N, C-alpha and C positions, 0 to 999 in steps of 0.2 A: 194592878195599879201601882204607882210609885209609893214607896214608903219613905217617910221623912224621919230622920234621926235627930235627936237633940244635939248631935255632934256637928261635924263640919262637912257633911256630905248628904246627898239624896241617893237612895238606892232605886235604880230604875229597873231592876230585875223583875220580870213578870208583868211589866206595864204594857198596856195596849195603847200604842201611840200612833195617832194619825197625823201625818204632816211632819214638818221639820221641828227640831228642838234646838233652841239656843241656850247655851249655858255660859255663865260668867264665873270665872275662877278668880279668887283673890288670894294673894300670897302674903302670909304674915311671917315675920321673923322676929323672934323674941330676944335674940342675942345679936351682938354686932357681927358682921360678916368676918370670917377669918382672913388674915392677911398672909401674903407670901413674900416676906421681906428677908428671907435667907435663901435666895433662889439661884445662887451660883451653880452652874453645872459642875460635875466632878472635874478635877484637874486632869490634863492630858496625860495618858500613860507614857512614861519615859521622857517627859519634858526635859529638854536640856538646851544649853546655849542661851542666846538672847540676853546675856547679862546686861549689855549696854542698853538695849532697847527697854528692858524691864526697869532699869534704873531711870531712864528718861521718863517713862510713864509715871513712876512713883514720885519722881521729882516734880512732875507737872501737877500732881494731885496733893502734894504735901500741904496740909493746912497751915504749916508754919508760914507759908507765903500769904500775905494779907490778901483777902478776897477783893478788896477795893484797889489794891495796888496794880501797877502796870504789868506785873509778872503773873497775876492770878490767872489760872486756867480753869474754865468751867467745862470745856469740851475737849476731849482728845480723840483723834480719829486715827486708827491703825489701818493701813491699807496695804495691799499686796496681791500677788497672783493667787488664784485659787489653789488651795493646798499648801500655801506657804506657812501656815501656822498662826494666822491672825487671832482666831478664837482662843487657841491654846495660850497665847501670850496674854490676851486680855483677861482670861479667867485666872491665870497665874497672878497677874497684877492685882486682880480683885481680891484674891485670897490674901496676898501679902499686905495690901492696904487695910483690909479688915483685921488682919492679925496685929496691925499697929494701932487698932482702935480709932482709925480715922473716920469710919462711917458707922457710928453706933446706931444710927437709924435703920440700918439694914442695907440689903442689896436687892435691886430689882433687875430681872433679866427678861429680855424679849427678843425672840428670833424674828427678824423682819422678812426672811425668805426673799431677799431682794432679787435673786436671780432665778426664782421659780417662774412658772408661767403666770401665776397670779400673786405678785408680791403683796405683803401686808401693807395696807394703807396707813397713813398717820392716824386716821380716825379709829381703825381697828386696833392699832398698837396702843392708843390711849385707853380704849376700853379694857384691854388686858391689864395695863398698868394700874388703872383705877381699881379694878377688882383685886389686884395684888395688894393694893394699899388698904383694902378692907372696905371699899365703898359698896353700899347695897346696889345690886344690879338695877333695881327700879329707880335709883337715884342718879344713874348715869344718863346724862342728857344726850339727845341726838345732836349731830353737827360737830364739826371739827373744832370750831372756836370755843363753843361751850364746854366741850370735854377738856380742851387744853387749859381753860381757866380753872375748872374744877381740879384738874391734875396738879396745877401749880399750888392751889390752895391746900390740897391734901398734903403735898410735900412740905409746905410751910408749917402746917399743923404737926406733921411728923417731926420736923426739925425742932419745934418748941417742946414736944413731949420727949423725944428720944435722942435727937441729934441729926446730923446730915446723912443723906442717903446717896449711895452710888447706883447709877442706872447704867446697865450694860446693854446696849442695843446692837445685836449681832447681825451681820450679813445684810447691811444696808446697801441699796443700789443707787440712791439719789438723795439729794438734800431735802427734797419734799417729804421723804419718809421720816427724816430725823428731826427736822426743824420743830414740829409740834411737841417733841419730847424734851426740848430745852427746859431745864428745871427752874429757872429763875435764880433767886438768891439763896440765902440761908446755908451756904456752904455745900450744897449738893453738887455732884459732879456727874457728867455724862461721858461714858466711854463707848465709842462707836467702832465697829469693824466693817470694812468694805473692800471690795476688789477695785474700787475706784477711789482716787483721791477726791476729797470733799472740801476743797478750799472755801466754798461758799459759806460754810458754817462758822467761820472765824475760830476754828479749832486749832489746837496744837497738833500738827500733822507728823505722823511717824510712818514712813514707808519701810516695809520689810523686804530684805533680799533673801536669797537662799542661804542656808546654813554654810558655815565654813566646812572644809573637808573634815577637820577634826571633830567639829560638833556633829556632823552627819554620822560619822563612825560611832561616836558616843551614843547617839540616839539609837542606832542599830543594836549596839551592845546592851543598852539599858532595856530596850523593848524585849530582847531575847531573854535577859536575866529575870525580868518580871514574870515572863511565862514559865521559866524554869531557872532557878538561881544558879544551877551548876552549868548552864549553857555558856560555854566559853569560845564558841566558834568564831566570833568576831575578833576576840583578843588573840586567838591562836593563829589567825591568818590575816594580819592587818593589811597586807598588800591587796589581797582579794577583797577585803572589806572596803578599802578605799576605792577600788574599781567599781564595786557594786554601788557605793554611794555616788560615784561620778555618773554611772548610768542612770541613777535616780535623779540626776540633776541637783543633788543636795536639797531636794524639795521634801519637807517633812511628811506630807501625805504619801508620796511615793516611797519614802524610807519606811514609814509605818506599814505600808502594804508589803514591802519586801520582807520586813521583819516578821509579819504575820505568816507569809508563805514559808519562811524558814521554821517558824515556831510550830506550824502544822506538821511539817516533815522533819522530825528531830535528827534523822540520819543524813539529811542532805547537807553536803559541805557548802560553804559560802561560794567557793569557786564554781560549783555546779550551777547555782542560780545565776551567778555572774555570766557564765558562758551562755546560758539560755537567753538571757536578756541581750547579750552582745550579738548573738547570732540570729535573733528574732527579726523577722520583717515587720512585726507588729509589736513594737516595744510597749506601747500603751495598753495593748491587749493583755500583756503579761502583768502589768501593774494594776491588777484587779484581784481582790481577795474575796469576791462574792458579795461583800457589803460596801466596800469603798472602791472607787475607780477614779484614776487620774483623768481618763478620757471624759467621764461624766462630769467631773468638776470643771474641766475646760469648756465642755459643751454648753454648760449653763451660761458662761460668759459670752461664748461665740454667738449663741442664738439671740442675744440682746443687741448685737451690733447692727447699726444701720448698714445698708448694702455696700456703700463705698468703703466703710471701715472693714467689713467682712472680706471684701475683695482684696484690700490692702494687706490684711493679715495672711490670707492664703498665698498671695504672690510673694510676700516676704519670706514665707516658709520655703519657697523654691529658690531663693537667691543663693548664689554660690558663696562659699566662705562663711565665717562666723558672724559677719555683720555686713551692712550695705551702706555705701555713701549716698548722699542726696542724688548724685548723678545716676547711680545704679538703680535706686528706687524709681527715678523718673523713667529709666529705660524699662523697668519691670511693668509699670502701669501704662507706658506708652504716651507719656506727656513730656512737654518741654521742661517742666519743673516738678519737683516732688509735691505730692498733696500734703502739705505741712499740717493743715487742720486735722485731716484724718489721722495722720501719724501722732500728733499731739494728743488726740482723743484716745488713741490706743495706749499711749504712754500713761495717761491718767487712769486707764483701766488696767494697768500693769500687765498688759499683753505684749507690749513692746518696750524695750529699754533704749534710752538715749545715751549716746556717748560721743566722744570727740577723739580724733587722731590726727596728728599733724595739722591742727587748726581747722580740720574739716569735720562737719557734722556727720554722724553715722547712726545707724539704727540696727538693733539686734533683737533676736527672740531667745528666750530661754530654750534650752535644748528640747525639753518635753513639749513646749508650745510649738516649736518647729515640727516635731514629730506629729503633733495633733493636726497642724495645718496641712502637712503632706498627706495625712490620712483623709482629711476632708476632701482634698483635691482628687485623690485616687478613687474615691467612692462615687464619682460623678463624671460621666463621659464629657459633658460640656465643660466642666471645670478642668478636666485633663487637657483639653484643647486650649483653653484659656491659658493654662500654665505653660504649655509647650510654646505658644506664641510669645509669651513673656520671656522665656529663656532664650528664644531666638533673638529677641531685641537686645537682651543683655550681652549675648555673645557678639553681636554686631558692634555694639558700643565698645566692648572691651577690645575687640580686634582692631577697630579703628584707632583707638587711643594707644594701645600697646605698640602698634606699628609706628605711630608718630614718636613715641618714646624711644623705640628701638632705633629709629633713624637718627635721633639725637645722640644716642650712645655710640653709634657707629660713625658719627660725623667726623670728618677730618678737615683741617684748615684748607682754605681754598675752594671748598665746595659751598653752595648756598646753605645758609643756616635754616634748618627746619622751622616752619612757622609756628607750630603749636607749642613747642618747648624751646624757648630761646636760650635757656641755660641748661647745661648738663645736670646740674643739681636739681633743677625743677623736674626733669624727666625721672631722675632717680627717686625723688620724693613721691611722685605719683605712683610709680611702680611699687615702692615700699609700702605705701598706704593700701594698695589694692592687691598685694601679692597673694594673700590667701584666697581671695575671690578669683583671681586670674588663674591660679593653679587648679582650683576646683572646677572652673569653667572649661579649662583645657581638657579635663578628664571626661567631659561630655562627648568627646570624640568617639567614645564607644557606642554612641547612639547614631544610627544612620542619618537621622534628620539633622543632626548638628555637626557631622563629621568634618565636612569641608571647612567650615568656619573655625571649628575647634583646632584643626590641624594647623591652619594659618596662625591662630593665636599661639599655639605651642612654639612655632618657629620664631615668632616675634619675642618670645621670652628667653631664648637660649642665651644671648649675650648678657642680659641682665642677671639671670640666675647664676651664670658663671662668674660674673663680676662680683656679685654679693656672696658667692660661695655657698649657695643654697643647693647643696649636692643632691639631697634626697628629692627635693622638688624638681630638679633637673631630670632625674631618673623618671619620676612620675609623668611629667608632661611629654618627655621624649618617647617613652614607651607607649603612651596613649596615642601619640601622633603616628608612630611606626605601625601599630596594629590597625589603626583606622585607614591609613594609606594602603596597607596590604589588602584589607578587605575591599577597598574601592578599586584596586588594580592600578593605582597611580604610582608607577614604578619610579619616576623621577622624584616625586615627593617622598616615596618610601626610602629612596637612597639617601636623601638629605636627613630623613628621620633616623635611619640607622647610624649615620655619622654622628648626629647629635647624641643619640643614645650611647654610642661608644664612649664619647667624651664624658658623659654623665657617669657611666659605670666606672670609668677610670678614676674619677675623683672620689668614689666611695670604696676603692680598693678591689673592685671585682674585675681584675685585669684580664683573666682568660675570657670572660664574657665580653669585655671591651674589644679584645682582639677579634673575636668572632663578629661583633657588630661592625667594626671598621672594615673587615674583610667583605661582609655582605654589602656595605655601602660601596666599596671599591668595585665589586663585581657588577652591581646594578648601574653604577655610573658608566662603567665601560660598556655594558649592554645597551644603554640608552645614548651612547656616544657623547657623554658630557665629560670632556677632558678636564675642564676646570674642577668639576666635582670630584673626578677621579684623583686629581692631584691633591685636593684637600683630604680625601680618604687615605691616600698613601701616607701623607704627612702625619695624620693622627694615628694610623696604624703603627708607624715608626715609634711614636711616643710610647704607646702601650707595650710594644716589643722591648724597648729599652728598659721599661720599668719592671719587666719580668726577667731581665737579665739576658735576653736574646739580642745583644747589642749589635753584632755583625749584621743580623737581619734588619735591625733598626736602621743602620747606616744605609743599607741597600734601599729600604723603603723611602727614607728621606731623599736619597739621590734620585729615585724615580719621581718623587713629588717635585723636586727642584726642576728636573728636566721638563716635566709637564707644565709647570708654571712659567718657565721661560718660553716654551713653545706657544703658550696661549697669552703671553705678555701680561701675566698676572703678577705685577711687581709686588703687590702687598702679600700675596700668597708666597711668593719666592722669598721675601724677607722673613716671614715666619718659619719657612722651611730651613733656611740657612741657620737660624737660631737653634732649631731643634737638632739639626745635623751637628752643630758645634758641640752640643751636650753629649751626643752619642760618641763623637770622636774623643772627647775628654775621657769617657769611661774606658776606652781601650788604650789610653796613654798617648794618643796622637795629639798632643797639646798644641803644637805649633799650627797644625791644621785647624784645630778648634778655634784658636785665636783669629785665624784668617776667616773662618766661617762666621764668627760673632761680629767681626769687624764689617764683613759684607752685609750681615743682617742690619747692623746699626746704620750703615750708609743707605740701604734701601728704605728703611723705616724713615729716615730723614727726608728722602726723596718724596715719599708719599705723605710726609708730615704726620706720621702716626707716633705721637709722643709716648703713648703707653707701650707700644711695641719697641720703641727706641729704648725705653727704660729697661725692659727685659734684656735687650741686647747688651746694654752697658753693664748690667749687673752680672750677666754670664761671662762677658768679656773680662770683668774684674776678677772673677774666680780663676779663669784660665791664666791671666797675667800673674796672679799670685803664685800659681803653681810653678812658673818658670823663674820666680824670684824678682819679677818686675813690680816690686811692692808699691812704690810711689805711684806708678801708673794705675795699679789696682785700686789704690785709695781714691785716685781721681775718678776712676770708672764707677766705683760704688757711690761716691758722692753725687756724680751726675745722675745715676739711677735713682737715688733717694729723692733728689729734687724733682725729677720728672714724675716719679710715682706720686709725690705729694701734690704736684701741679694737676695731675689727672685724678686726684681724690681716691687713689688706691691705697688704703691704709695698710692692707696686708702686704702688698708689694713694698711699701715704704719700710715696714718692719723688717722684711727680709734683707733689704739693702742696708739698713742700720746694723743688723747682725753681721752681715758679710764685711761691712766697713770696720766693725770692731775686730774681726779676725785679721784683716789687713793691717790695721793700726798696731795690733799686738805683734805681728810679724816685723813691723818697722821699729819695735821697741818703744812705742808710745803707749805705755801701759794705762795711764790715767785716762787718756782719750779713748782707748779701746774699751775700758770698763764703762765709760759714759755712753758710748755708742751701743754696746750690748744692752744696757739698761733702757735706752730709748726704745730699742726694738722689743725688749721684754715687756715693757709697759703696754705697747700696742697689742702684742699677742695675747696678753692677759685680758685686755679690754675686749678683744674679739673672741676670747675663750677657745683659742686654738692651742690646746694643751700639748699636742705633739711638738709644735714650734716653740712653745714655752720651754719644754724639756730640752730641746736642742740648743736654744739660746742660753739657757742656764748652764748647760754643759760647756758651751764655748766660753761663757763668763768664768766658770770655774777653772778652765784651762788657763785663762788669762791671769787669774789670781795666782795660780801655781807659778806661771812664768815670771810674775813680778814679785815672787817671794812672800806671798800672803797665805800661808797654809791654813790658818784658822778660817779665813774667808772662803778659801777653796773648799774646805771640809763642809762648811754650812751650805755652800752653793751646790756641791755635788749631791747632798742629801735632798735639797729642794728639787734638783733635776730628776732624781730617782722618783720622787713623789709625783712630779708632773708627768713623767713617762708612764708611770703606773696608771695615772688617771686617764692618759690617752690610750691605754691598752698596749703600749710598746714595751713588752716584757723584757726583750733582749737589751734594749737601751737602758731600761731601769736597772737591770742587773749590772751592767757595765758601770753605771753611775755609782752604784753601791760599792762596787769593788774599788773604784777610784777614791771614794770617800774613806774606805777602810785603809787604803794606802796612805792617805793624809793623816788618819788617826794614829 
């Protein structure tokens, strides 16, 4: 049978019980429930940077601002991408605020787990906070409103007894989670962190970006030195540390993981980890230290997205280039206009960043978010096909518009004005804004599915990239087109691609490769009986041969080109060839023939109304005239070239003409005018960062100072020329400039 004790329980051991037993338990507590009002988590290891953001948070909560005044801030919301360091900043701000004795009532902390499968509700958060405030569990009412009222009362009592309280609500995903936690008056403050902006709370909003490169390297260094004070790997190799920080996207979570991977392996150089990340096909897979994972952090945000937003994020990850315009986004999703609401929602979730360029709206992803999106697509066959179709739409869009812009750049007076770009500047502006994406899309030619369209896109970019002097991009797109055309067996297309590639290689100084490329183009054009194409290839081959010093062969090549252009009645091609033939003739001292060749080029360019080609012919004619002492005619020729270059918006050509004009004016004894002309050219070259031309112009200017009896100016200018040549990698010219400077000294 049961035994009853005089105490607080009944012993049922040994009892013979038939049927069910119901027991009632009563809980008595003879002391007040303990409170948890010093609940801040530990500061983040290696916390660094964020000085401006930390100051903004502290300024917002400074009690010196009147609570009733218009500047009083009750709620501050820190938002940003997963792993950006929101919690670390909020905790740091909490410690500093408490250190200033702004919150003598204590600090409450609650993790709302907003991006987990089952986020904490407002009602659950209030229960936790009430318990932390010392409320007896049996006195915590059911229901959101009742708990919120008790919570505010408990905070008011705490304020009377001890002072204001700081509440830190971490990892919120919606205003509904946070709104019940608003503290009311009495000087309390609520600090919220979220991956989403929460403007509905009437809070001071602070959005976090990634760290600066310097802050990112500092975080790596601090984290390693905390693990081992003597660890100087970051300080010993700052270049590789900067590369590692860049591969981590300057994201604090990724940087902490990278530091942990280095700390575990003390013998691993920073360069080795950098190489592993750079060469990895699964960057996010490497950014995992067993406890923390960048992919897992992003996955929490991705899984909460509605289907339209999730699709938008995936497709943006596949866009070419670092960002995408509204038009490119529309092409990606297959609509006439971009889905602005979905994009703005992703911006609020800090998964997409908004920007502007040339007055046009653009959208971009953090590098690691892009890698995450690409990984999501790659893991599902259906999503792969969705992405392939999106890329085809983008290529078609780019090809259509690039061809329209290219037609405008090639347009000559007398022909119908292209409809899409009525002004040349408009076409250039569009190409400038989309250049990175266009070049990236042209590289898709390596994929059979995209090859045909991507090759046509590459061809449409040749004139623009040459015009803007984007030499490396020219090599990239020309090589992609040539390889794709070769794989497809398109010999005519391959011939054009080889010719374009040769011109690209020539501009980056790879002259022997350029000769080989133009020779391939010539042979393929001949094999396919394309005499016009063969003429262009011979002309370009002649340019490359002249630049390596094989001038007689260059003259022969240009002569072949001239004859082919005449036979095919290609007046424009003939004009270009006469101009290049004149340059080759000048090199072997056949100056009078060069003058005749440049004059013929000028006349033919005038016939076809190619003002830019005419500018080149005038400029080269001026150099030849100067060599035979016809200085006044040379001055006139360079002046004509300068004006035509300016009219066709070729700043680089204009600068060359200014410099040549300065030389001619100096020969004519007009020293002051010569100095002014050189300086005009110098200013443009410096603006364009063409340091080779800066050096040459400074050398010409120094020679002018010498000729006009200004040795001090000449000395200073020769030294500047030496510095510019060194910067351009022109060692011989730099040494010559230093010798001339010493002679002046």
